[in-house]
C-alpha positions in Angstrom: -26.5 -14.6 -5.4 -26.4 -11.5 -6.9 -28.7 -9.2 -4.6 -26.5 -10.7 -1.5 -23.7 -9.4 -3.0 -24.8 -5.9 -4.1 -26.3 -5.7 -0.4 -22.7 -7.0 0.8 -21.0 -4.5 -1.1 -23.6 -1.5 -0.3 -22.8 -2.3 3.6 -19.2 -2.0 3.2 -19.0 1.2 1.1 -21.1 2.9 4.1 -19.2 1.9 6.9 -16.6 4.4 7.9 -12.8 3.1 7.8 -10.4 3.7 11.0 -7.6 3.8 8.7 -6.5 7.5 7.2 -5.9 7.3 3.8 -2.8 10.0 3.8 -1.5 7.7 6.6 -1.9 4.5 4.7 -0.1 6.2 1.8 2.6 7.8 3.4 3.7 4.7 5.2 3.5 3.4 1.6 5.4 5.6 0.3 8.2 5.3 3.1 8.5 1.9 3.1 9.2 1.7 -0.8 11.8 4.7 -0.3 13.2 2.9 2.2 12.9 -0.4 -0.1 15.3 1.9 -2.7 17.5 3.4 -0.8 18.4 0.0 0.7 18.7 -1.3 -3.3 21.1 1.7 -4.4 23.5 0.7 -1.3 23.5 -2.5 -1.8 24.2 -1.6 -5.7 27.0 1.0 -4.8 29.6 -1.9 -3.8 29.1 -4.3 -6.7 31.6 -3.8 -9.9 29.6 -3.9 -13.3 29.2 -6.5 -15.3 
């Protein structure tokens, strides 16, 4: 059982990924910044409680 898991982990580690990690990070950062701006815009028109 454990040898199968180790073998799968080794093959997954050595396989080349087509996704660029910087591109994934950039897209993630852009989405989070967009959500932050949307949250700030949404809260701007509301009264403080």
